[in-house]
CHARMM internal coordinates of N, CA and C (Angstrom, degrees):
IC EDIT
DIST 1 N 1 CA 1.4457
DIST 1 CA 1 C 1.5598
ANGL 1 N 1 CA 1 C 106.64
DIST 1 C 2 N 1.3717
ANGL 1 CA 1 C 2 N 111.80
DIHE 1 N 1 CA 1 C 2 N 151.92
DIST 2 N 2 CA 1.4175
ANGL 1 C 2 N 2 CA 120.58
DIHE 1 CA 1 C 2 N 2 CA 179.72
DIST 2 CA 2 C 1.4679
ANGL 2 N 2 CA 2 C 110.91
DIHE 1 C 2 N 2 CA 2 C -160.24
DIST 2 C 3 N 1.3948
ANGL 2 CA 2 C 3 N 114.56
DIHE 2 N 2 CA 2 C 3 N 118.03
DIST 3 N 3 CA 1.4069
ANGL 2 C 3 N 3 CA 113.98
DIHE 2 CA 2 C 3 N 3 CA -179.74
DIST 3 CA 3 C 1.5662
ANGL 3 N 3 CA 3 C 108.82
DIHE 2 C 3 N 3 CA 3 C -176.14
DIST 3 C 4 N 1.2908
ANGL 3 CA 3 C 4 N 115.09
DIHE 3 N 3 CA 3 C 4 N -175.71
DIST 4 N 4 CA 1.5239
ANGL 3 C 4 N 4 CA 120.47
DIHE 3 CA 3 C 4 N 4 CA -178.22
DIST 4 CA 4 C 1.4762
ANGL 4 N 4 CA 4 C 112.05
DIHE 3 C 4 N 4 CA 4 C -62.57
DIST 4 C 5 N 1.4372
ANGL 4 CA 4 C 5 N 110.79
DIHE 4 N 4 CA 4 C 5 N -40.65
DIST 5 N 5 CA 1.4758
ANGL 4 C 5 N 5 CA 121.04
DIHE 4 CA 4 C 5 N 5 CA -178.68
DIST 5 CA 5 C 1.6444
ANGL 5 N 5 CA 5 C 104.53
DIHE 4 C 5 N 5 CA 5 C -130.61
DIST 5 C 6 N 1.3333
ANGL 5 CA 5 C 6 N 105.94
DIHE 5 N 5 CA 5 C 6 N 125.12
DIST 6 N 6 CA 1.3926
ANGL 5 C 6 N 6 CA 109.92
DIHE 5 CA 5 C 6 N 6 CA 177.83
DIST 6 CA 6 C 1.6210
ANGL 6 N 6 CA 6 C 110.97
DIHE 5 C 6 N 6 CA 6 C -128.09
DIST 6 C 7 N 1.2955
ANGL 6 CA 6 C 7 N 115.65
DIHE 6 N 6 CA 6 C 7 N 124.94
DIST 7 N 7 CA 1.4399
ANGL 6 C 7 N 7 CA 116.09
DIHE 6 CA 6 C 7 N 7 CA -177.79
DIST 7 CA 7 C 1.6584
ANGL 7 N 7 CA 7 C 104.18
DIHE 6 C 7 N 7 CA 7 C -117.89
DIST 7 C 8 N 1.2195
ANGL 7 CA 7 C 8 N 121.26
DIHE 7 N 7 CA 7 C 8 N 124.63
DIST 8 N 8 CA 1.4811
ANGL 7 C 8 N 8 CA 120.58
DIHE 7 CA 7 C 8 N 8 CA -172.11
DIST 8 CA 8 C 1.6142
ANGL 8 N 8 CA 8 C 108.27
DIHE 7 C 8 N 8 CA 8 C -130.30
DIST 8 C 9 N 1.2686
ANGL 8 CA 8 C 9 N 114.25
DIHE 8 N 8 CA 8 C 9 N 115.12
DIST 9 N 9 CA 1.4769
ANGL 8 C 9 N 9 CA 124.10
DIHE 8 CA 8 C 9 N 9 CA 175.45
DIST 9 CA 9 C 1.5692
ANGL 9 N 9 CA 9 C 109.37
DIHE 8 C 9 N 9 CA 9 C 45.25
DIST 9 C 10 N 1.3844
ANGL 9 CA 9 C 10 N 112.78
DIHE 9 N 9 CA 9 C 10 N 44.87
DIST 10 N 10 CA 1.3937
ANGL 9 C 10 N 10 CA 114.15
DIHE 9 CA 9 C 10 N 10 CA 175.26
DIST 10 CA 10 C 1.5505
ANGL 10 N 10 CA 10 C 118.59
DIHE 9 C 10 N 10 CA 10 C -79.17
DIST 10 C 11 N 1.2647
ANGL 10 CA 10 C 11 N 110.07
DIHE 10 N 10 CA 10 C 11 N 134.02
DIST 11 N 11 CA 1.6072
ANGL 10 C 11 N 11 CA 116.26
DIHE 10 CA 10 C 11 N 11 CA 169.32
DIST 11 CA 11 C 1.3618
ANGL 11 N 11 CA 11 C 106.04
DIHE 10 C 11 N 11 CA 11 C -117.77
DIST 11 C 12 N 1.3729
ANGL 11 CA 11 C 12 N 116.09
DIHE 11 N 11 CA 11 C 12 N 141.24
DIST 12 N 12 CA 1.5342
ANGL 11 C 12 N 12 CA 126.82
DIHE 11 CA 11 C 12 N 12 CA -174.45
DIST 12 CA 12 C 1.4018
ANGL 12 N 12 CA 12 C 109.00
DIHE 11 C 12 N 12 CA 12 C -144.95
DIST 12 C 13 N 1.3531
ANGL 12 CA 12 C 13 N 113.62
DIHE 12 N 12 CA 12 C 13 N 150.59
DIST 13 N 13 CA 1.5956
ANGL 12 C 13 N 13 CA 115.07
DIHE 12 CA 12 C 13 N 13 CA 173.46
DIST 13 CA 13 C 1.5410
ANGL 13 N 13 CA 13 C 106.30
DIHE 12 C 13 N 13 CA 13 C 179.44
DIST 13 C 14 N 1.2960
ANGL 13 CA 13 C 14 N 115.57
DIHE 13 N 13 CA 13 C 14 N -162.78
DIST 14 N 14 CA 1.4237
ANGL 13 C 14 N 14 CA 126.48
DIHE 13 CA 13 C 14 N 14 CA -171.30
DIST 14 CA 14 C 1.4643
ANGL 14 N 14 CA 14 C 108.14
DIHE 13 C 14 N 14 CA 14 C -121.76
DIST 14 C 15 N 1.3998
ANGL 14 CA 14 C 15 N 118.22
DIHE 14 N 14 CA 14 C 15 N 137.05
DIST 15 N 15 CA 1.4089
ANGL 14 C 15 N 15 CA 128.78
DIHE 14 CA 14 C 15 N 15 CA 176.80
DIST 15 CA 15 C 1.4704
ANGL 15 N 15 CA 15 C 109.13
DIHE 14 C 15 N 15 CA 15 C 51.30
DIST 15 C 16 N 1.3918
ANGL 15 CA 15 C 16 N 118.59
DIHE 15 N 15 CA 15 C 16 N 38.79
DIST 16 N 16 CA 1.5132
ANGL 15 C 16 N 16 CA 122.10
DIHE 15 CA 15 C 16 N 16 CA 176.61
DIST 16 CA 16 C 1.5040
ANGL 16 N 16 CA 16 C 112.52
DIHE 15 C 16 N 16 CA 16 C 77.49
DIST 16 C 17 N 1.3348
ANGL 16 CA 16 C 17 N 120.99
DIHE 16 N 16 CA 16 C 17 N 4.29
DIST 17 N 17 CA 1.4785
ANGL 16 C 17 N 17 CA 123.24
DIHE 16 CA 16 C 17 N 17 CA 175.97
DIST 17 CA 17 C 1.4856
ANGL 17 N 17 CA 17 C 109.34
DIHE 16 C 17 N 17 CA 17 C -96.32
DIST 17 C 18 N 1.3542
ANGL 17 CA 17 C 18 N 121.28
DIHE 17 N 17 CA 17 C 18 N 114.44
DIST 18 N 18 CA 1.4230
ANGL 17 C 18 N 18 CA 119.76
DIHE 17 CA 17 C 18 N 18 CA 178.62
DIST 18 CA 18 C 1.6460
ANGL 18 N 18 CA 18 C 111.52
DIHE 17 C 18 N 18 CA 18 C -59.16
DIST 18 C 19 N 1.3570
ANGL 18 CA 18 C 19 N 117.01
DIHE 18 N 18 CA 18 C 19 N 142.58
DIST 19 N 19 CA 1.4028
ANGL 18 C 19 N 19 CA 126.48
DIHE 18 CA 18 C 19 N 19 CA 172.48
DIST 19 CA 19 C 1.6047
ANGL 19 N 19 CA 19 C 102.33
DIHE 18 C 19 N 19 CA 19 C -111.16
DIST 19 C 20 N 1.3971
ANGL 19 CA 19 C 20 N 111.40
DIHE 19 N 19 CA 19 C 20 N -48.19
DIST 20 N 20 CA 1.5686
ANGL 19 C 20 N 20 CA 117.44
DIHE 19 CA 19 C 20 N 20 CA 174.60
DIST 20 CA 20 C 1.3393
ANGL 20 N 20 CA 20 C 112.75
DIHE 19 C 20 N 20 CA 20 C -108.21
DIST 20 C 21 N 1.3624
ANGL 20 CA 20 C 21 N 122.00
DIHE 20 N 20 CA 20 C 21 N 141.99
DIST 21 N 21 CA 1.4375
ANGL 20 C 21 N 21 CA 123.73
DIHE 20 CA 20 C 21 N 21 CA 179.67
DIST 21 CA 21 C 1.6867
ANGL 21 N 21 CA 21 C 107.97
DIHE 20 C 21 N 21 CA 21 C -131.87
DIST 21 C 22 N 1.2421
ANGL 21 CA 21 C 22 N 111.11
DIHE 21 N 21 CA 21 C 22 N 135.61
DIST 22 N 22 CA 1.4110
ANGL 21 C 22 N 22 CA 124.70
DIHE 21 CA 21 C 22 N 22 CA -177.81
DIST 22 CA 22 C 1.5340
ANGL 22 N 22 CA 22 C 117.17
DIHE 21 C 22 N 22 CA 22 C 31.68
DIST 22 C 23 N 1.3792
ANGL 22 CA 22 C 23 N 112.45
DIHE 22 N 22 CA 22 C 23 N 65.19
DIST 23 N 23 CA 1.5948
ANGL 22 C 23 N 23 CA 126.05
DIHE 22 CA 22 C 23 N 23 CA 175.77
DIST 23 CA 23 C 1.5862
ANGL 23 N 23 CA 23 C 103.41
DIHE 22 C 23 N 23 CA 23 C -89.49
DIST 23 C 24 N 1.2429
ANGL 23 CA 23 C 24 N 113.79
DIHE 23 N 23 CA 23 C 24 N 129.42
DIST 24 N 24 CA 1.4279
ANGL 23 C 24 N 24 CA 124.01
DIHE 23 CA 23 C 24 N 24 CA 173.66
DIST 24 CA 24 C 1.5632
ANGL 24 N 24 CA 24 C 114.89
DIHE 23 C 24 N 24 CA 24 C -137.74
DIST 24 C 25 N 1.3470
ANGL 24 CA 24 C 25 N 116.14
DIHE 24 N 24 CA 24 C 25 N 132.33
DIST 25 N 25 CA 1.4571
ANGL 24 C 25 N 25 CA 123.42
DIHE 24 CA 24 C 25 N 25 CA -179.24
DIST 25 CA 25 C 1.4760
ANGL 25 N 25 CA 25 C 105.72
DIHE 24 C 25 N 25 CA 25 C -171.82
DIST 25 C 26 N 1.3425
ANGL 25 CA 25 C 26 N 111.17
DIHE 25 N 25 CA 25 C 26 N 161.54
DIST 26 N 26 CA 1.4935
ANGL 25 C 26 N 26 CA 118.34
DIHE 25 CA 25 C 26 N 26 CA 176.72
DIST 26 CA 26 C 1.5874
ANGL 26 N 26 CA 26 C 106.91
DIHE 25 C 26 N 26 CA 26 C -139.49
DIST 26 C 27 N 1.2797
ANGL 26 CA 26 C 27 N 113.33
DIHE 26 N 26 CA 26 C 27 N 152.67
DIST 27 N 27 CA 1.4589
ANGL 26 C 27 N 27 CA 118.83
DIHE 26 CA 26 C 27 N 27 CA 173.72
DIST 27 CA 27 C 1.5551
ANGL 27 N 27 CA 27 C 109.52
DIHE 26 C 27 N 27 CA 27 C -127.36
DIST 27 C 28 N 1.3959
ANGL 27 CA 27 C 28 N 113.82
DIHE 27 N 27 CA 27 C 28 N 120.61
DIST 28 N 28 CA 1.4600
ANGL 27 C 28 N 28 CA 117.85
DIHE 27 CA 27 C 28 N 28 CA -176.16
DIST 28 CA 28 C 1.5810
ANGL 28 N 28 CA 28 C 112.12
DIHE 27 C 28 N 28 CA 28 C -72.97
DIST 28 C 29 N 1.3433
ANGL 28 CA 28 C 29 N 111.74
DIHE 28 N 28 CA 28 C 29 N 160.37
DIST 29 N 29 CA 1.4961
ANGL 28 C 29 N 29 CA 114.44
DIHE 28 CA 28 C 29 N 29 CA 179.42
DIST 29 CA 29 C 1.5289
ANGL 29 N 29 CA 29 C 109.09
DIHE 28 C 29 N 29 CA 29 C -60.68
DIST 29 C 30 N 1.3214
ANGL 29 CA 29 C 30 N 118.08
DIHE 29 N 29 CA 29 C 30 N 132.63
DIST 30 N 30 CA 1.4894
ANGL 29 C 30 N 30 CA 124.51
DIHE 29 CA 29 C 30 N 30 CA -177.93
DIST 30 CA 30 C 1.5466
ANGL 30 N 30 CA 30 C 114.09
DIHE 29 C 30 N 30 CA 30 C 80.74
DIST 30 C 31 N 1.3322
ANGL 30 CA 30 C 31 N 112.84
DIHE 30 N 30 CA 30 C 31 N 0.41
DIST 31 N 31 CA 1.4451
ANGL 30 C 31 N 31 CA 124.65
DIHE 30 CA 30 C 31 N 31 CA 176.71
DIST 31 CA 31 C 1.4863
ANGL 31 N 31 CA 31 C 113.95
DIHE 30 C 31 N 31 CA 31 C -75.55
DIST 31 C 32 N 1.4169
ANGL 31 CA 31 C 32 N 120.35
DIHE 31 N 31 CA 31 C 32 N 158.08
DIST 32 N 32 CA 1.4562
ANGL 31 C 32 N 32 CA 121.40
DIHE 31 CA 31 C 32 N 32 CA 176.07
DIST 32 CA 32 C 1.5016
ANGL 32 N 32 CA 32 C 103.57
DIHE 31 C 32 N 32 CA 32 C -125.70
DIST 32 C 33 N 1.2655
ANGL 32 CA 32 C 33 N 115.32
DIHE 32 N 32 CA 32 C 33 N 138.44
DIST 33 N 33 CA 1.4960
ANGL 32 C 33 N 33 CA 122.00
DIHE 32 CA 32 C 33 N 33 CA -178.50
DIST 33 CA 33 C 1.5732
ANGL 33 N 33 CA 33 C 107.70
DIHE 32 C 33 N 33 CA 33 C -126.83
DIST 33 C 34 N 1.3391
ANGL 33 CA 33 C 34 N 119.37
DIHE 33 N 33 CA 33 C 34 N 149.79
DIST 34 N 34 CA 1.3257
ANGL 33 C 34 N 34 CA 129.98
DIHE 33 CA 33 C 34 N 34 CA -177.39
DIST 34 CA 34 C 1.5273
ANGL 34 N 34 CA 34 C 110.76
DIHE 33 C 34 N 34 CA 34 C -131.21
DIST 34 C 35 N 1.3397
ANGL 34 CA 34 C 35 N 119.28
DIHE 34 N 34 CA 34 C 35 N 121.40
DIST 35 N 35 CA 1.4986
ANGL 34 C 35 N 35 CA 122.01
DIHE 34 CA 34 C 35 N 35 CA 176.28
DIST 35 CA 35 C 1.5775
ANGL 35 N 35 CA 35 C 109.80
DIHE 34 C 35 N 35 CA 35 C -100.12
DIST 35 C 36 N 1.1881
ANGL 35 CA 35 C 36 N 112.98
DIHE 35 N 35 CA 35 C 36 N 116.09
DIST 36 N 36 CA 1.6130
ANGL 35 C 36 N 36 CA 122.26
DIHE 35 CA 35 C 36 N 36 CA -169.08
DIST 36 CA 36 C 1.6286
ANGL 36 N 36 CA 36 C 103.29
DIHE 35 C 36 N 36 CA 36 C -126.19
DIST 36 C 37 N 1.2747
ANGL 36 CA 36 C 37 N 110.13
DIHE 36 N 36 CA 36 C 37 N 139.14
DIST 37 N 37 CA 1.4203
ANGL 36 C 37 N 37 CA 115.92
DIHE 36 CA 36 C 37 N 37 CA 175.94
DIST 37 CA 37 C 1.5657
ANGL 37 N 37 CA 37 C 113.57
DIHE 36 C 37 N 37 CA 37 C 173.61
DIST 37 C 38 N 1.4376
ANGL 37 CA 37 C 38 N 121.29
DIHE 37 N 37 CA 37 C 38 N 163.31
DIST 38 N 38 CA 1.3648
ANGL 37 C 38 N 38 CA 118.50
DIHE 37 CA 37 C 38 N 38 CA 179.55
DIST 38 CA 38 C 1.5489
ANGL 38 N 38 CA 38 C 115.00
DIHE 37 C 38 N 38 CA 38 C -70.24
DIST 38 C 39 N 1.1677
ANGL 38 CA 38 C 39 N 116.26
DIHE 38 N 38 CA 38 C 39 N 167.72
DIST 39 N 39 CA 1.5661
ANGL 38 C 39 N 39 CA 117.61
DIHE 38 CA 38 C 39 N 39 CA 173.33
DIST 39 CA 39 C 1.5519
ANGL 39 N 39 CA 39 C 115.49
DIHE 38 C 39 N 39 CA 39 C -59.16
DIST 39 C 40 N 1.3211
ANGL 39 CA 39 C 40 N 105.55
DIHE 39 N 39 CA 39 C 40 N 131.33
DIST 40 N 40 CA 1.5499
ANGL 39 C 40 N 40 CA 109.50
DIHE 39 CA 39 C 40 N 40 CA -179.55
DIST 40 CA 40 C 1.6496
ANGL 40 N 40 CA 40 C 115.85
DIHE 39 C 40 N 40 CA 40 C 87.86
DIST 40 C 41 N 1.3322
ANGL 40 CA 40 C 41 N 116.45
DIHE 40 N 40 CA 40 C 41 N 2.78
DIST 41 N 41 CA 1.4142
ANGL 40 C 41 N 41 CA 116.05
DIHE 40 CA 40 C 41 N 41 CA -177.63
DIST 41 CA 41 C 1.6634
ANGL 41 N 41 CA 41 C 112.92
DIHE 40 C 41 N 41 CA 41 C -84.03
DIST 41 C 42 N 1.2147
ANGL 41 CA 41 C 42 N 114.78
DIHE 41 N 41 CA 41 C 42 N -10.53
DIST 42 N 42 CA 1.5638
ANGL 41 C 42 N 42 CA 114.90
DIHE 41 CA 41 C 42 N 42 CA 175.12
DIST 42 CA 42 C 1.4178
ANGL 42 N 42 CA 42 C 110.25
DIHE 41 C 42 N 42 CA 42 C 118.50
DIST 42 C 43 N 1.2248
ANGL 42 CA 42 C 43 N 129.12
DIHE 42 N 42 CA 42 C 43 N 6.37
DIST 43 N 43 CA 1.5376
ANGL 42 C 43 N 43 CA 127.76
DIHE 42 CA 42 C 43 N 43 CA -178.13
DIST 43 CA 43 C 1.4313
ANGL 43 N 43 CA 43 C 112.69
DIHE 42 C 43 N 43 CA 43 C -61.69
DIST 43 C 44 N 1.3579
ANGL 43 CA 43 C 44 N 123.47
DIHE 43 N 43 CA 43 C 44 N -35.54
DIST 44 N 44 CA 1.3787
ANGL 43 C 44 N 44 CA 122.07
DIHE 43 CA 43 C 44 N 44 CA -177.49
DIST 44 CA 44 C 1.5811
ANGL 44 N 44 CA 44 C 105.41
DIHE 43 C 44 N 44 CA 44 C -83.60
DIST 44 C 45 N 1.2445
ANGL 44 CA 44 C 45 N 120.05
DIHE 44 N 44 CA 44 C 45 N -31.34
DIST 45 N 45 CA 1.4684
ANGL 44 C 45 N 45 CA 127.45
DIHE 44 CA 44 C 45 N 45 CA -179.75
DIST 45 CA 45 C 1.5909
ANGL 45 N 45 CA 45 C 104.14
DIHE 44 C 45 N 45 CA 45 C -62.92
DIST 45 C 46 N 1.3232
ANGL 45 CA 45 C 46 N 118.52
DIHE 45 N 45 CA 45 C 46 N -49.32
DIST 46 N 46 CA 1.4056
ANGL 45 C 46 N 46 CA 122.17
DIHE 45 CA 45 C 46 N 46 CA 179.52
DIST 46 CA 46 C 1.5533
ANGL 46 N 46 CA 46 C 113.41
DIHE 45 C 46 N 46 CA 46 C -62.32
DIST 46 C 47 N 1.2288
ANGL 46 CA 46 C 47 N 116.97
DIHE 46 N 46 CA 46 C 47 N -39.73
DIST 47 N 47 CA 1.6783
ANGL 46 C 47 N 47 CA 122.71
DIHE 46 CA 46 C 47 N 47 CA -178.43
DIST 47 CA 47 C 1.5782
ANGL 47 N 47 CA 47 C 102.99
DIHE 46 C 47 N 47 CA 47 C -67.73
DIST 47 C 48 N 1.3334
ANGL 47 CA 47 C 48 N 108.55
DIHE 47 N 47 CA 47 C 48 N -44.41
DIST 48 N 48 CA 1.6036
ANGL 47 C 48 N 48 CA 107.74
DIHE 47 CA 47 C 48 N 48 CA -175.22
DIST 48 CA 48 C 1.4351
ANGL 48 N 48 CA 48 C 114.02
DIHE 47 C 48 N 48 CA 48 C -70.62
DIST 48 C 49 N 1.3957
ANGL 48 CA 48 C 49 N 116.85
DIHE 48 N 48 CA 48 C 49 N -30.22
DIST 49 N 49 CA 1.5009
ANGL 48 C 49 N 49 CA 117.51
DIHE 48 CA 48 C 49 N 49 CA 171.85
DIST 49 CA 49 C 1.5485
ANGL 49 N 49 CA 49 C 114.91
DIHE 48 C 49 N 49 CA 49 C -74.12
DIST 49 C 50 N 1.3362
ANGL 49 CA 49 C 50 N 119.17
DIHE 49 N 49 CA 49 C 50 N -30.18
DIST 50 N 50 CA 1.4145
ANGL 49 C 50 N 50 CA 119.00
DIHE 49 CA 49 C 50 N 50 CA 178.19
DIST 50 CA 50 C 1.6376
ANGL 50 N 50 CA 50 C 107.41
DIHE 49 C 50 N 50 CA 50 C -72.38
DIST 50 C 51 N 1.3683
ANGL 50 CA 50 C 51 N 115.10
DIHE 50 N 50 CA 50 C 51 N -27.69
DIST 51 N 51 CA 1.4693
ANGL 50 C 51 N 51 CA 120.45
DIHE 50 CA 50 C 51 N 51 CA -176.35
DIST 51 CA 51 C 1.4772
ANGL 51 N 51 CA 51 C 111.81
DIHE 50 C 51 N 51 CA 51 C -85.80
DIST 51 C 52 N 1.4114
ANGL 51 CA 51 C 52 N 115.82
DIHE 51 N 51 CA 51 C 52 N -7.71
DIST 52 N 52 CA 1.4829
ANGL 51 C 52 N 52 CA 126.88
DIHE 51 CA 51 C 52 N 52 CA 174.59
DIST 52 CA 52 C 1.5185
ANGL 52 N 52 CA 52 C 110.51
DIHE 51 C 52 N 52 CA 52 C 88.74
DIST 52 C 53 N 1.3191
ANGL 52 CA 52 C 53 N 122.65
DIHE 52 N 52 CA 52 C 53 N 10.00
DIST 53 N 53 CA 1.3880
ANGL 52 C 53 N 53 CA 120.29
DIHE 52 CA 52 C 53 N 53 CA 174.21
DIST 53 CA 53 C 1.4233
ANGL 53 N 53 CA 53 C 117.09
DIHE 52 C 53 N 53 CA 53 C -81.34
DIST 53 C 54 N 1.2849
ANGL 53 CA 53 C 54 N 118.71
DIHE 53 N 53 CA 53 C 54 N -9.56
DIST 54 N 54 CA 1.6072
ANGL 53 C 54 N 54 CA 122.14
DIHE 53 CA 53 C 54 N 54 CA 179.10
DIST 54 CA 54 C 1.5546
ANGL 54 N 54 CA 54 C 98.67
DIHE 53 C 54 N 54 CA 54 C -131.16
DIST 54 C 55 N 1.3264
ANGL 54 CA 54 C 55 N 117.48
DIHE 54 N 54 CA 54 C 55 N 154.67
DIST 55 N 55 CA 1.3993
ANGL 54 C 55 N 55 CA 124.82
DIHE 54 CA 54 C 55 N 55 CA 178.18
DIST 55 CA 55 C 1.5477
ANGL 55 N 55 CA 55 C 110.18
DIHE 54 C 55 N 55 CA 55 C -82.69
DIST 55 C 56 N 1.3000
ANGL 55 CA 55 C 56 N 110.10
DIHE 55 N 55 CA 55 C 56 N 146.28
DIST 56 N 56 CA 1.5331
ANGL 55 C 56 N 56 CA 117.71
DIHE 55 CA 55 C 56 N 56 CA 176.22
DIST 56 CA 56 C 1.5649
ANGL 56 N 56 CA 56 C 99.69
DIHE 55 C 56 N 56 CA 56 C -88.38
DIST 56 C 57 N 1.4453
ANGL 56 CA 56 C 57 N 111.45
DIHE 56 N 56 CA 56 C 57 N 124.77
DIST 57 N 57 CA 1.4613
ANGL 56 C 57 N 57 CA 114.87
DIHE 56 CA 56 C 57 N 57 CA -178.81
DIST 57 CA 57 C 1.6136
ANGL 57 N 57 CA 57 C 107.83
DIHE 56 C 57 N 57 CA 57 C -89.50
DIST 57 C 58 N 1.3302
ANGL 57 CA 57 C 58 N 119.77
DIHE 57 N 57 CA 57 C 58 N -19.45
DIST 58 N 58 CA 1.3928
ANGL 57 C 58 N 58 CA 121.70
DIHE 57 CA 57 C 58 N 58 CA 173.64
DIST 58 CA 58 C 1.5574
ANGL 58 N 58 CA 58 C 109.57
DIHE 57 C 58 N 58 CA 58 C -156.91
DIST 58 C 59 N 1.2324
ANGL 58 CA 58 C 59 N 121.25
DIHE 58 N 58 CA 58 C 59 N 166.87
DIST 59 N 59 CA 1.4557
ANGL 58 C 59 N 59 CA 120.96
DIHE 58 CA 58 C 59 N 59 CA 172.37
DIST 59 CA 59 C 1.5599
ANGL 59 N 59 CA 59 C 110.40
DIHE 58 C 59 N 59 CA 59 C 89.82
DIST 59 C 60 N 1.3167
ANGL 59 CA 59 C 60 N 112.40
DIHE 59 N 59 CA 59 C 60 N -163.40
DIST 60 N 60 CA 1.4054
ANGL 59 C 60 N 60 CA 121.27
DIHE 59 CA 59 C 60 N 60 CA -174.75
DIST 60 CA 60 C 1.5289
ANGL 60 N 60 CA 60 C 116.71
DIHE 59 C 60 N 60 CA 60 C -149.50
DIST 60 C 61 N 1.2975
ANGL 60 CA 60 C 61 N 121.89
DIHE 60 N 60 CA 60 C 61 N 130.83
DIST 61 N 61 CA 1.4377
ANGL 60 C 61 N 61 CA 121.73
DIHE 60 CA 60 C 61 N 61 CA 177.35
DIST 61 CA 61 C 1.5672
ANGL 61 N 61 CA 61 C 104.36
DIHE 60 C 61 N 61 CA 61 C -122.32
DIST 61 C 62 N 1.3834
ANGL 61 CA 61 C 62 N 107.32
DIHE 61 N 61 CA 61 C 62 N 138.08
DIST 62 N 62 CA 1.5225
ANGL 61 C 62 N 62 CA 113.71
DIHE 61 CA 61 C 62 N 62 CA 178.32
DIST 62 CA 62 C 1.5430
ANGL 62 N 62 CA 62 C 104.46
DIHE 61 C 62 N 62 CA 62 C -134.76
DIST 62 C 63 N 1.2422
ANGL 62 CA 62 C 63 N 116.64
DIHE 62 N 62 CA 62 C 63 N 130.68
DIST 63 N 63 CA 1.5037
ANGL 62 C 63 N 63 CA 127.46
DIHE 62 CA 62 C 63 N 63 CA 179.27
DIST 63 CA 63 C 1.4253
ANGL 63 N 63 CA 63 C 106.14
DIHE 62 C 63 N 63 CA 63 C -119.33
END
COOR INIT
IC SEED 1 N 1 CA 1 C
IC BUILD
């Protein structure tokens, strides 16, 4: 993967309990991304993890 934002095999959650497991995607420079899903599926957790407000339990995030 190569891009402006790279998320590879990321698991994230709260108090050590995973909410998201093995999420991977990339956004190319100049690209647009949209995060869609039902209530409670982990959208906010993923964004908070990318921003550094929540710990990455596994995987790698590169901005």
